[in-house]
C-alpha positions as CSV (number, residue, x, y, z in Angstrom):
1,M,92.4,51.2,-46.8
2,G,95.6,51.3,-44.8
3,R,97.6,48.2,-43.8
4,V,97.9,47.6,-40.0
5,I,101.1,45.9,-39.0
6,A,101.7,44.7,-35.5
7,V,105.3,44.5,-34.4
8,A,105.2,41.5,-32.0
9,N,107.3,39.0,-30.3
10,Q,106.6,37.8,-26.7
11,K,110.4,37.5,-26.1
12,G,111.8,40.7,-24.7
13,G,114.9,42.5,-25.9
14,V,114.7,41.6,-29.6
15,G,114.2,45.2,-30.9
16,K,110.4,45.5,-31.2
17,T,110.1,49.1,-30.1
18,T,113.3,50.1,-32.1
19,T,111.8,48.4,-35.1
20,A,108.3,50.0,-34.6
21,I,109.8,53.5,-34.2
22,N,112.3,53.3,-37.1
23,L,110.0,51.4,-39.5
24,A,107.2,53.9,-39.0
25,S,109.6,56.8,-39.4
26,S,111.0,55.2,-42.6
27,F,107.5,54.8,-44.0
28,A,107.0,58.5,-43.4
29,A,110.3,59.3,-45.0
30,C,109.1,57.5,-48.1
31,E,106.3,60.1,-48.2
32,V,103.7,57.6,-46.9
33,N,101.1,58.8,-44.2
34,T,101.9,56.6,-41.2
35,L,100.4,56.2,-37.7
36,L,102.4,54.6,-34.9
37,V,100.3,53.2,-32.0
38,D,102.1,52.6,-28.7
39,C,100.4,49.6,-27.1
40,D,103.2,49.0,-24.5
41,P,102.7,50.3,-20.9
42,Q,106.4,51.0,-20.9
43,S,105.6,53.7,-23.5
44,N,109.1,53.6,-25.0
45,A,107.8,54.3,-28.5
46,T,106.2,57.5,-27.1
47,S,109.4,58.8,-25.5
48,G,111.5,57.5,-28.5
49,L,109.7,60.0,-30.7
50,G,110.2,62.9,-28.3
51,L,107.0,63.0,-26.3
52,V,107.4,63.3,-22.6
53,K,105.4,60.8,-20.5
54,D,102.2,62.6,-19.4
55,P,99.5,60.7,-17.6
56,E,96.9,63.4,-18.4
57,R,97.4,63.1,-22.2
58,L,95.0,61.0,-24.1
59,N,96.6,57.7,-24.9
60,T,96.0,54.1,-25.9
61,Y,94.4,53.3,-22.5
62,H,91.6,55.8,-23.2
63,L,90.9,54.1,-26.6
64,L,90.6,50.7,-25.0
65,V,88.3,51.7,-22.2
66,G,86.2,53.8,-24.6
67,A,87.0,57.1,-22.8
68,A,88.3,58.8,-26.0
69,S,88.3,58.4,-29.8
70,A,91.4,57.7,-31.8
71,E,91.1,61.0,-33.6
72,E,91.4,62.8,-30.3
73,A,94.4,60.8,-29.2
74,V,96.6,61.4,-32.3
75,Q,99.7,63.4,-31.8
76,A,102.0,65.0,-34.4
77,T,105.7,64.2,-34.5
78,A,108.9,65.8,-35.8
79,L,108.3,64.0,-39.2
80,E,105.7,65.6,-41.4
81,Q,103.9,62.4,-42.4
82,L,104.2,60.5,-39.1
83,W,101.6,60.6,-36.3
84,L,101.6,58.9,-32.9
85,I,99.0,57.6,-30.5
86,P,101.0,57.6,-27.2
87,A,100.9,55.2,-24.3
88,N,101.3,55.6,-20.5
89,K,102.0,53.2,-17.6
90,N,98.2,53.3,-16.7
91,L,97.7,51.2,-19.9
92,I,98.7,48.1,-17.8
93,G,95.4,48.5,-15.9
94,A,93.5,47.7,-19.1
95,N,94.6,44.1,-18.8
96,L,92.4,43.9,-15.6
97,E,89.6,46.3,-16.5
98,L,88.8,44.6,-19.8
99,V,88.6,41.1,-18.5
100,E,84.8,41.1,-18.3
101,A,84.2,43.8,-20.8
102,D,82.1,43.2,-24.0
103,R,84.2,42.6,-27.1
104,R,87.3,43.0,-25.1
105,E,89.5,41.5,-27.9
106,F,88.1,44.0,-30.5
107,R,88.5,47.2,-28.5
108,L,91.6,48.5,-30.4
109,R,90.3,47.5,-33.8
110,D,87.0,49.2,-33.2
111,A,88.8,52.3,-32.0
112,L,91.2,52.5,-35.0
113,A,88.6,51.7,-37.6
114,P,87.8,55.4,-38.4
115,L,91.5,56.0,-39.2
116,F,92.1,53.1,-41.6
117,A,91.4,55.2,-44.7
118,R,93.6,58.1,-43.5
119,Y,96.9,56.3,-43.2
120,E,98.6,53.9,-45.6
121,F,100.4,52.2,-42.8
122,I,99.4,51.8,-39.1
123,V,102.2,50.3,-37.0
124,L,101.4,48.8,-33.6
125,D,104.2,48.5,-31.0
126,C,103.2,45.5,-28.8
127,P,104.4,44.7,-25.3
128,P,106.8,41.7,-24.7
129,A,104.0,39.4,-23.5
130,L,101.0,37.5,-24.9
131,D,98.5,39.4,-22.8
132,L,95.2,41.2,-23.5
133,L,97.1,44.2,-25.0
134,T,99.0,42.1,-27.5
135,L,95.8,40.2,-28.2
136,N,94.0,43.4,-29.1
137,A,96.9,44.4,-31.3
138,L,96.9,41.1,-33.2
139,V,93.1,41.2,-33.7
140,A,93.4,44.7,-35.1
141,A,96.3,43.9,-37.4
142,D,96.3,42.7,-41.0
143,A,99.7,41.2,-40.5
144,V,102.5,40.6,-38.0
145,L,106.1,41.7,-38.4
146,I,108.3,39.5,-36.1
147,P,111.6,41.0,-35.1
148,M,114.0,38.4,-33.7
149,Q,117.7,37.8,-33.0
150,A,119.7,35.1,-34.7
151,E,119.9,33.1,-31.5
152,Y,118.7,29.7,-30.4
153,F,116.2,31.0,-27.7
154,A,114.6,33.2,-30.4
155,L,113.8,30.1,-32.4
156,E,112.1,28.6,-29.4
157,G,110.1,31.7,-28.7
158,I,108.9,32.2,-32.3
159,S,107.2,28.8,-32.3
160,E,105.0,29.9,-29.4
161,L,104.2,33.1,-31.2
162,L,103.2,31.2,-34.4
163,D,100.9,29.0,-32.3
164,T,99.3,32.2,-30.8
165,I,98.8,33.6,-34.3
166,E,97.2,30.4,-35.5
167,R,94.7,30.5,-32.5
168,I,93.8,34.1,-33.2
169,R,93.1,33.2,-36.8
170,G,90.8,30.5,-35.7
171,S,88.9,32.6,-33.2
172,F,89.1,36.4,-33.8
173,N,90.9,37.4,-37.0
174,P,91.0,34.8,-39.8
175,D,92.8,37.2,-42.2
176,L,95.8,37.8,-39.9
177,G,99.0,37.1,-41.9
178,I,102.7,37.3,-41.4
179,E,104.2,40.4,-42.9
180,G,107.7,39.0,-42.4
181,V,110.4,38.0,-40.0
182,V,113.2,40.5,-39.7
183,L,116.6,39.7,-38.0
184,T,117.7,42.4,-35.6
185,M,121.0,43.1,-33.9
186,F,122.4,40.9,-36.7
187,D,126.1,40.0,-37.0
188,E,126.7,38.1,-40.2
189,R,130.2,37.2,-39.2
190,T,129.2,34.5,-36.6
191,N,128.5,30.9,-37.6
192,L,125.4,30.9,-35.3
193,A,123.9,33.8,-37.2
194,Q,124.4,32.0,-40.5
195,Q,122.9,28.8,-39.1
196,V,119.8,30.5,-37.6
197,T,119.3,32.5,-40.9
198,A,119.5,29.3,-42.9
199,E,116.9,27.6,-40.6
200,L,114.5,30.5,-40.8
201,K,114.9,30.7,-44.6
202,R,114.0,27.0,-44.8
203,F,111.0,27.4,-42.6
204,F,109.6,30.9,-43.6
205,G,110.9,31.1,-47.2
206,E,110.0,34.5,-48.7
207,K,108.5,35.6,-45.4
208,L,112.1,36.1,-44.1
209,C,112.9,39.7,-44.9
210,A,115.9,40.2,-47.2
211,T,116.9,43.2,-45.1
212,T,118.6,42.6,-41.8
213,I,119.2,45.2,-39.0
214,P,122.8,45.2,-37.8
215,R,124.0,46.0,-34.3
216,N,124.5,49.8,-34.5
217,I,125.3,52.3,-31.7
218,R,123.3,55.0,-33.4
219,L,120.2,53.0,-33.1
220,A,120.8,52.7,-29.4
221,E,121.6,56.4,-28.9
222,A,118.7,57.8,-30.9
223,P,115.9,57.2,-28.3
224,S,117.8,59.1,-25.6
225,H,117.5,62.1,-27.9
226,G,113.8,61.5,-28.6
227,K,114.4,60.9,-32.3
228,P,114.3,58.0,-34.7
229,A,117.6,57.0,-36.2
230,L,117.0,58.7,-39.5
231,L,116.7,62.1,-37.8
232,Y,119.5,61.4,-35.3
233,D,122.0,60.1,-37.9
234,P,120.5,59.5,-41.3
235,R,123.8,58.1,-42.6
236,S,124.1,55.4,-39.9
237,K,123.9,51.8,-40.9
238,G,120.9,51.4,-38.7
239,A,118.9,54.2,-40.3
240,E,119.8,52.9,-43.8
241,S,118.7,49.4,-42.9
242,Y,115.3,50.5,-41.7
243,I,114.8,52.6,-44.9
244,R,115.6,49.5,-46.9
245,L,113.2,47.4,-44.8
246,A,110.4,50.0,-45.3
247,K,111.0,50.0,-49.1
248,E,111.0,46.2,-49.1
249,I,107.6,46.1,-47.4
250,I,106.2,48.8,-49.7
251,A,107.5,47.0,-52.8
252,H,106.0,43.7,-51.6
253,R,102.6,45.3,-51.1
254,E,102.7,46.8,-54.5
255,A,103.8,43.5,-56.1
256,V,100.8,41.8,-54.5
257,A,98.5,44.4,-55.8
258,V,100.0,44.0,-59.3
259,E,99.6,40.2,-59.2
260,G,96.0,40.7,-58.3
261,D,95.5,42.8,-61.4
262,L,97.3,40.2,-63.6
263,D,95.2,37.4,-62.3
264,R,92.1,39.1,-63.7
265,P,90.6,36.9,-66.5
266,T,91.1,38.2,-70.0
267,S,87.9,39.2,-71.7
268,S,86.8,37.8,-75.1
269,S,87.1,41.3,-76.6
270,D,90.7,41.4,-75.6
271,G,91.3,38.1,-77.3
272,V,89.6,39.3,-80.5
273,A,91.7,42.4,-80.6
274,T,94.9,40.4,-80.2
275,E,93.9,38.1,-83.1
276,E,93.3,41.1,-85.3
277,V,96.7,42.6,-84.5
278,V,98.5,39.3,-85.2
279,T,96.6,38.9,-88.5
280,A,97.5,42.4,-89.6
281,E,101.1,41.7,-89.0
282,V,101.2,38.4,-90.8
283,A,99.1,39.1,-93.8
284,P,101.5,41.5,-95.6
285,L,104.3,38.9,-95.4
286,E,102.1,36.4,-97.2
287,I,101.1,38.9,-99.9
288,E,104.7,40.0,-100.6
289,S,106.0,36.4,-100.8
290,P,107.3,35.6,-104.4
291,V,106.2,32.0,-104.0
292,E,102.6,33.1,-103.6
293,S,102.6,35.4,-106.7
294,E,103.1,32.7,-109.3
295,P,100.0,30.6,-108.7
296,S,97.8,33.4,-109.9
297,H,98.3,32.4,-113.6
298,S,97.7,28.7,-112.8
299,A,94.5,29.7,-111.1
300,D,93.3,31.4,-114.3
301,E,94.0,28.3,-116.4
302,Q,92.2,26.2,-113.9
303,A,89.2,28.5,-114.0
304,A,89.1,28.2,-117.9
305,V,89.2,24.4,-117.7
306,V,86.4,24.4,-115.2
307,A,84.4,26.7,-117.5
308,A,85.0,24.5,-120.6
309,E,83.9,21.4,-118.7
310,A,80.8,23.2,-117.5
311,E,79.9,24.1,-121.1
312,V,80.2,20.4,-122.2
313,E,78.1,19.2,-119.3
314,A,75.5,21.9,-119.9
315,S,75.1,21.0,-123.6
316,Q,74.2,17.5,-122.6
317,Q,71.7,18.4,-120.0
318,H,68.1,19.6,-120.3
319,G,67.2,23.2,-120.8
320,E,66.5,23.8,-117.1
321,N,70.3,23.8,-116.6
322,V,71.1,26.4,-119.3
323,E,71.1,29.2,-116.7
324,E,74.4,27.9,-115.2
325,I,76.3,28.4,-118.5
326,P,76.4,32.3,-118.5
327,A,77.9,32.2,-114.9
328,A,80.7,29.9,-116.0
329,A,81.2,32.0,-119.2
330,E,81.5,35.2,-117.1
331,M,84.1,33.5,-114.9
332,D,86.1,32.6,-118.0
333,K,85.7,36.1,-119.4
334,S,86.8,37.7,-116.2
335,A,89.8,35.3,-116.0
């Protein structure tokens, strides 16, 4: 089953759509089937991948109101392994139309369910608000990727987002996790950036992505050409950073899968096999030891003494014990 990642932060201007477009494109460049779902009425992810804004085209709005299936709304892109479900400005009407609808929070998850097995990653580009559209995306997601700038206001906003995630876990999606926090428009030369990074590292630990996204003019130019950065300028720092971020997320997912296999209890048959191997390796060393070869003569002498004592005892006992003497004599003869 594919992993659904919602790119979310209620604060605007932190690079959510840029991250959604370029992360999904980087997954596809890593030869992973990926679907990008535009959940923002501004539909910047749609135009950023080269699709003109067309109100007649099936889009996320039709999925939420039940007017079309996800399979019908999927569009191909310039990348072979990247597909898109576009958005349109009419999507904003879903916030009002779904207020009294049944299962209004689960509409997107129910619509995308038939596609979970088809794509390894499904990336959801959320609007910059904690509205019903974002709620649908978070309920449909397995994890949240939080892009943020290394600034003070970003720290304030992320606490509100974490509170929202915690409430969604308690009410709608108990398995919702945090995929990571990625710093965007990052300038490592400033003291503020270093301080915010240290604070995030202390709070999030390993959830803070090792990859940071620098300020890069190519990232800003690419949407105007309807291309992700890796198609517009694959050698730009922005494109390379998103490729590293995609590989980091893929590697983390594989590591979690491997840890799950290692945590499997070892069967008793495995333990027996291990003991046999160890015994087979140690036994030849004991046989070849010169110290162990000498006691073989002393063992023969000891056997002869035991046999002689047995004969003496047997001669003093009654006839019913005579049967034991031949066994002792045979031991002495074999010695």
